[in-house]
C-alpha angles and dihedrals in degrees: 000000000000122000109216095178098068118064118219124236094261091055092048093051093048089049092051092047091051091050091050091051092050092048091049092050090049090051091050091051091049091050091048092052091049093050092046090049091051094051098043102035103022097058112092121222117233114268097201141019125210149177140187108225100181138018122192121188124208116184117204121202118187128184122184144126133266119212114232124191120207110176106313095334119098116200133170128226125197118257124199121188128181122192137171125217113200116197111196128186104218127190120194125186123194106224094171129091094243132065117265128213118207106231099175142357114203133181118209117198117191112201127176087261095054145284126308125190127198130184115222115262119259127242096276094046090045090061092043093055091061092045092051093044109034089174086074094062092105090056097054115119136160108296123240100221139190111267093036110151118220116194120213109286093009125127122211123192131186149131125283122193119207126188126210134172110238144068136283086255091061089049092050090052094048120136095210147344122207134177115210121198115201118200133193111283090339137105116270124255117227118200116195112216119211 
């Protein structure tokens, strides 16, 4: 007589293997869905587009003396300082559906000796640069300042002034120059400048 209620060992092993295969397939499908969701939904669209249309370099060389006091004797020692002012015409376009506020505009200059970053000057310093260096008067444009509001679809353009220690030779040997715009609660936009 045959007992149909009790499975034999071969039937049990085939049943367990089938369940494992089904569980592995279900796991693979779940992993594929998670990966697809990450790539299609998780990627953020850019909020802004930008370009730097013009860069003007103004090297500043200063020679002077610094008084030094040793005991009761005051002497002076020569002091030489080289700086670079970089005036960049920056254009930012809001491609998002919400207004953007420019929090910071920073220029990063990579020389063979390392990287230097400079935040753009504020309104008061912007005016003082042109007072201190009247030869720059022809380069003066409307400044692009921190706190500038950019409405959806709107483009704002203005001048940013960055200051770096160094010489024109260091600038000419640079590896790169980037301008990075940081917006309120949003990822920054880095604009490589050629």
